[in-house]
N, C-alpha and C positions, 0 to 999 in steps of 0.2 A: 314304706308300706302303703298300699292303696286302701283307703277307708271305704267300707261298704255302707251305702245309705239305703234305708228301707223305703220302698216306694209308697208314695201317698195314695196310689190307686189301690193298695192292698193294706188297709188299716188294721186287719185282724191281729197281726203280730204285735203291732204297737199297743193295741188295746189290752193284750194279755199281760203287758208289763205295768198296766195301771190297775186300779181297783176293779173288782168284778162288776158286771153290768147292774146288779141290783143295788150296789153301793153308790152308783153314779147319780148325780143330782142335776136338776135343771139349772141351778145356780150354785157355784162352788162355794164352800164354806171358807171363812178366814183362816189364816195360818195360826195354829196354836204355838205356844212358846217353843216347844221342842222342835217342831217341824220348821218354824221360822228360823231358829238358830242353825239347823242343818242346811236349809236352803240358802241362808245368808252366807254361810261359809263356802258353799259351792259356787254361788254367784260371784262372790268376792274373788275367789281363786281363778275364776274363768275370765275375769275382766282386768284390764290394766288401769281401771279407775283409781284404785288405792295407790298403786305405784306412781301414777301420774300426779295424784294429789300430794303424796309424800315428796316427790321431786320438786313440785311447785313450792312447798313450804321450805325445803332446803335452799332453794334458789332465792327465796324472798325473806328468809328469817331476819336478815340484817335490816331490811326496810321495816319489818314489823316491829323490831326492837326500837328503831329510830323513831317510829311514830309515837312512842310513849314517852312522855316527858313529865316529870313530877314538878308541879308548881311549887311545892314546899322545899324541894331539893333535899328532903330528909328521908324519903321512902326508898329504902335500899333493897326492897323485894319486888321482883317482877312476878306478877300474878296472872294466871290463866284459868278461865272457866271453859270447860268443854261440855257442851250440851248434847247428850246422846252419843257418848263416846264409843259405844259398841264394845268390841273386844280389845280396843286400845291399840290396834296396830298402827294407826296413823298417829295417835297421841304419843306413843313411845318414841316414834321417830322425831316428832316435833320436840319432845323433851331433849332427846339426844342432840338435835340441831341447836337448841337454845343454850345448852350448858356451856359450850366453849366460847360463846359470844357474850356472856353475861358480864364478865369482869372487864374493866374496873367499874362499870356503871352500876351494876346491881350485885349485891353479895348473896342474895337468896333467890330461889325459884319456888314459888308455891303454885302447884298445879292441881286444880279441883275438877274431877270428872263426874258427871251425872249420868248414871246408866240404870234404869229401872228393870231391864230384862235380866233375870237372875243368872241365866246361862252366860250371856255376854259378860256380865259383871264378874262372874266367877273366873272366866278365862282371862279377863284383864288382870285380876288380882294374881292369878297364877303367873302371868308374864311379869308382873311387877316383882314377884318373889325371886324370879330368875334374873331380873335386871340389876345392874350395879350402878347406882348414882352416888354422888358425893353427899356429905353431910349437909351441904347447903341446898339440897333439893328435897322438897316435901311434896309427895303425891298422895292424894286421897281419892278413892272411887266410892261415890255415894249412891245408895239405893234411893233415888229421888227423881221425881218427875219435874220437868220445868213447865209449870203452868203459868202462862203470861199474866193472868189476872190475879194469881195468888202467890206467885213466887216472890219472896222478899228476902233479901240478904243484906246484912249490915256491911258486908265486905263488897268493895267494887274492884274490878279487875282491869289490868292493862290490856288484856286480849281476851275476847270471848269468841268461841268457835261454834259454828252451827254446820256440822259436816253431814250432809245427806240426811237431815232430820226435818226440814221444813215441810216435807210431804205430809207429815203426821199431825200438823196443827190445823185446827179448824179455821183460825184467822192468822195466816202466815205473817202479815204485816204487823199484827199485834205482837207476835212472837219476836219479830225483829226489833220493834220498839222496846219491848221488855228487855231484850238482850242489851240494847244500847243504854238502858237505865242502869244496868249492872256494870257498865264500863266507866272507868275513870275519865275525867277530862283529858284529852290528848290521846286516849286509848283508841282501840279499833275493834270492830266486829268483823270476823271473816266468815263468809258463807261459801261452802262448797256444795254445788248442786248440779244435778244432771240437766243437760240441755234438752231441747225438744227433738233432737236428732237421735234415731235409734229406737230403743225400747218404748219411749213415750209415743212414737208413731203407732206402734202396735196397741199400746194401751188405749189410745184415742179411738181406735177402730173397734176394739173387742172387750175392754174392761167392763163397760156397763153391762153387756150381755153375759159376761163370764161371772161377775160377782154381784151384779145388781146395783152397783153404784160406781162413781168415779171419784170417790172422796180423796184419794191420794194422787190424783192426776195434777201435778204441779211441776213446772219446769223453770229453768234459769231465765227463759224468756218472760215467764210470768213475774218473776222477781224483778227483772229489769223494768217491766211495765209498772209495777207497784212503786218502785223507787223513783221512776221518772214522773209518775203522776203526783207523788208527794214532794217532788223536787228535792229529793234527798241526795246530797253529794256522795258519790261512790266511784271506785275504780273497778273495772271489769277485766278479767283475764280469761281468755279462751284456752283450754287445755285439751289436747287430743287424747282419746282413749278408745279402746274397742273391746268387744265381748266375744269370747270364743263360744260359738253355739254349735260346735261339731256334734256333741252328744245330744243336743236338743233336736237337731235335724235327724239324727239317727233314732230318736225316740227312746233313748236309754233312760234308765231310772233316774240317774243324776241329772240328765238333761231335762226331764220333766220337773224335777225339783227346782232347777234354775228358772225354768219358765214360770213355775208357780210363784217364786219370789218376785219375778218381774211383773206378774199380773196381780200380786198382792192377794192371792187366794190359792186354795189347794186344788190344782188342776187334776189331780189323781181322781177326784170325786166329781168332776164336771161331766155333763152330758157329752157323749162321744162326738157328735157332730160339731158341737161348739169347740171342743178341744182341737179338732182337726182344722178348723178355720184359723185358730190361733197359730197352729203349727205351720199352716200355709203362709201366714204373715211373716213368720220367722224365715221361711225359705225365700220369700220375695226380697227381704232386706239383706240377706246374707251374701257375702262375697266369698267364693270358694277358691282357695289358693291352689297352686300346682301340687302342694304337699297333700292336699285333700282336707286340710283344716278349713273351717268355715268361721267367718267373723262378721259381726255387725258393728259398724262404727257408732260410738256413743260418747262423744266429747262431753267434758264437764265445764261448768262456768265457775269462776272464783270471784266473789265480790269482796271488796275491802271497803268498809264503811267507817268513817271517823265518828267518834262519839261527839255529840253536840257540846259546844262550849258553854260555859256558865252564862247566865243572864247578864247582859251588859247594860250598864246604867245609861240613862239618856245623855245625849250630847250636851255639853256645856253651852250656854248662850254666847260665851266668848269665842267658841270654836267656829270660825268662819271659813274653814277649809271647804272647798267645793265638793270633796268626796269624803267618805267615811273611813277611808283606809287607815290613816294614822290614829284615828280614834279607836279603831278595832285593835291595833297594835298596842296602844297604851293600856286598854282596859283588859285585855285577855292574857296578860302575863304579870307575874309578881315582880314588877320592877323595884318596888320599894324594898321588898325582902332581899332581892339580889344586891342592891346597893349597900344595904346594911350588912349583908354577909361579907361583901368585899371590904367594907370598912373595918370589920372585926378581924379580917384575915391579913391585914397589912402587917408587914414585918418591921415597919418603922412608924414614927409618929408623923410622917409627911402626909400631905393632902392626897386624896384620891386623884388619879389622873385618867382622863378619858380622851379617846381619839374618835372623832366622827368622820368616817370615810365616805366621801361623796355626800357632803352635808347638804348640798343644794341651797335653797333659800331658807332653810331652817323649818320646814313644815313639820318634820318629826319632832324637832326640839320644841316647837310651839305646842304641839299636842301633848308632849311629855309634861310641859309646864302647866297646861290646862287640867290635866287629869291625875298626875302623880304627885303625891305628898310624901317627900322623903322624911325619914326619921330625923328628929331634932339633933341627934348626935352628929349627923353628917352636916358640918357647917361650911365645908369648902370642897369643891370638885373643880380641878383645873381642866378646862374644856378646850381641847385642840381641834381645829377644823381643817379638813383637807377637801379640796374640790378644784377641778381644772378651770373653773370660772371665778374670777376675782369678784365680780359684782354679786354673785351668789353668796360668797363667803361674807361679804359686807352685810348683806341682808340677814344672813344667819346670825352674825355677831350681834346685831341689834336685838335678838331674841334671847340672848344669854342673860339669865337672871339668877339671883341667889337661890340655892347654894352654889350654882355654877359660877366660875370665874373665867374670864377670857384668857386663853393661853396662846399657843402658837397658831399661826395661820399659814397653811401650805397651799399655794396656788399651783397645783400640779395634779397629775394622775397618781393613783396608788402605785402604778408600775414605775414611775419616774421619780417619785418623792424620796428625798434623803431623810430617813426617820431614825429615831433612836431605838435600838433594840432593848428588849427586856425593861421597858419603861412604863407600860400602861397597866392599870388595874382593870380597865374596861375599854372595849373597842366595839363600835357598832357601825353598821352600814344598813340603812333602811331603804330598800328599793334602789340601791346604788350600784348593783353589779350587773344590771341587764346588758350594758354596753361593753363589758369587759369581754374581749374575744375568748372563746373557749380554750384556745391554745395557751392563753396567758393565765388561766385559772390556777394551775398548780403552783407556779412561782408566786403568784399574788397571795394565795392562801398560806403558803409557807411563810411569806413575808409577814402577813398579818399575825400568824401564830408567833413569830419571832419577836414581834413588837410587845407582846404580853409578858408581864413578869411571871414569876413562878406560880403565883396564886391568881393571876388574871384570867378573865373570861371575855371572849369575843362573841358578837352576835351579828348574824347576817339575816335580814328579812328579804325574801324574794318570792315571787309568784311561781307556781308550778305550771307545767305545760297545759294542764286542764283549765287554767285560769284565763279569763278574757284578756288580761294584760298580755299574756304570751300567745295565746291561741289566735287572737284576732289578727296579729301581724302575719302569722303562719298562713291564715286564710287569705290575707291580702296577697302574699307572695304567690300562692297557688293560683289565685283568680286573675291577678293583674300582671304577674311576672313569670308565669309558667313554672313556678316553683323555684326560680333562681333567686339567689340572695341569701344572706345569713340573717336568721331571726334572733330574737332575744335569747340571751343566756337565762336559763331557768334554775329553779331551786334544785331540780334533779341533777343538773350539771354540777352544782356546788357539792352536793352529797357525793356524787361519783368521784370528783376530784379530791375531796377530803379523804375519801377512802383510799385512793391511789397514793396520797401523800402520807397515809398512816396517821392522820390527825384524828384523835378521838373527838366525837361530836354527839350532840343530841338534837332532836327535832321536836318542836312544839307546833302543832298544826292549827291554823286559824281559818275557818270557813265563814264566808258571809256572801251576801248578794247586794250589789249596788243597785237600788231601785231608782229608775228615772222614768217619768211619765212620757208616753210616746208623743204627746203634743207639746212637751217642753223642749222645743227645738234647740234653744241656746244651751241648755244643760246637756242635751244629747250630743250636740256637736262638740262641746268642751270635753266630755268624757271620752268620746271615740277619737277625736282628733288630737287633743292635747294630752290627756292622761294615758291613753293606750297607744298612741302612735308618734308623739312628738319626737321621742328618742329614736324610734325605729326608722322613720323616714330619713333621719340624718345620721344613721349609725356610723357611716364612714366619713363624716365631716367633723370639723372642729366644734367644740361645744358652743363657741360664740356664734356659730351659724345656725343654731337651732331655730331661730326666729323665722327661717325660710319655710318652716312647716305651716306658717300662717297662710301660705298660698294654697294649701290643700283644703278643699271644701268638703262638707259632708255629702254634697251632691256628687262629687267625684267618687267618693267611696261607695255610694249607693247606686252608681250608674250601671252596675253589672247585676243581672238577675240573681246570680249565685251568691253575691255578697248580701243582697237584700233577703234572700232565703235564709242565709246564715243568721242574720240579725233577727229576722222574724221568729226563728226558733227559740229566741230568748224572750219573746213577747207573751205576756199573760195578762188578760183583762186590761188592755191598753196601757200596760206598764212593762218596760224593759227591766229584766232582772239579770244583771251582768254577774256571772258566778266568779268568785275569786277564792282561790285556795292559796294561802300564804304560809310558807314554812319559816318559822323563826328558828334558825340553826345556831346552836351555841357550841363553842369549842374552847380549848385551852391551849397553853403554850406547848410546843413540841417537847 
């Protein structure tokens, strides 16, 4: 059926469907609660934003769950705070996506939604009455505003959601910071927000004239700018969506309501000339399909922000490691509690047994000794070392101190080593998996899981693709090698392979920046050449040949303008801040 559009040259018929001329105002009034709820419902139904957001959550719910890791290992409830939940359509879908993925990690789901609009809240509660969740799911919808300077809650949450609500805060970054303070360590804040494409373009042109202010003009690009300015680590996802504006272009009553919601004011009462300017803007952006339907593209942005980690103590004077990496790993996880838990879970009176995979020269072992005080109950831990380089194992062995006791030494790769199954209470590999080919990951991870006894736990610490450790070499390949060559294995690769193997796992995220002064040439060269590239540039060679990387100079790496530009992007006030996101991934036996 062909859709008839009313001509913009003859506005009389359009005006008749709006308020009478004597009701029309120079500036449109704000939306009252009832009209807001009606317009919101129509705008939501006309757009694929909600469907797109729901689909994103469904596809990423596993990652969101993995991002939350309890330091105490005792919290069996996964908790969510949804700020400005509206009618709960997205929230209910999130709950449905979370439930089947909770076990065996969490036994309960506690979902708290804040919604001050009584109409939206009422509809959410109606939907809850019709929903069927298990006894392990508790959902509450509160008549409560989230006021950043005043909101205080004793409870902290694993996941905090800000879905299309940052428009309404006077200080959006303050709202984000407040949301982060409500998040547990290791938890995440997820922001769903409209990008600058689509309706915001019309708002930028006409909102000030239509309603007298641009208070709610705020886009995903503005959020990115705030986060970048504050150097706050985050992940960004672009999600396509579009708005059906067919009834808007036709000037129908529902179309005017949709337009009103988009402009955050009641356009039915706006001066006629101003209304038609807005309508013309809708026409300019609309794409009309052969069916006669008209759409405006309006993609959304999804931000995932990690909660800041706890304050870390100062480095020990004995810590002479050139980088802060292992110090961060030692301080930001409850190692003492983990060892004590494993000690009490033993099924016999034998000593704890630990395997260090890719132990290197023992830098992690040294940091552990410098910062971790194990309980006095633990008087002996047999420490087995595995590394393809014999001289590295020798150096690591010299750092084995009580309560650790030197065990077996395996000069081999994890792929080739003959190891005893079901033997270890603890297994760890700290930054040791970068050079394991991705095609080897599944058999290697299955092997690691098989080495653990029934109550054993394994740990793999590795940088993500957003970290300098991984990203720098990717940049190098693009700039110097036309994108050819295989880069580092990343933490994301480990997570993907663990999932494919069906190995249950958890993730504890550690964020930090390695600061190096721009004029400290020696430190800069060491960090870029040795810490971030020594393994990469020799990825396909034997471990004994790693010394060949000494021939690579910092000048070689900076000789290309693109590489210099990349490094300069990390420079602030004459100091390089190299971003590192480390995932400490734990898993158990198969």
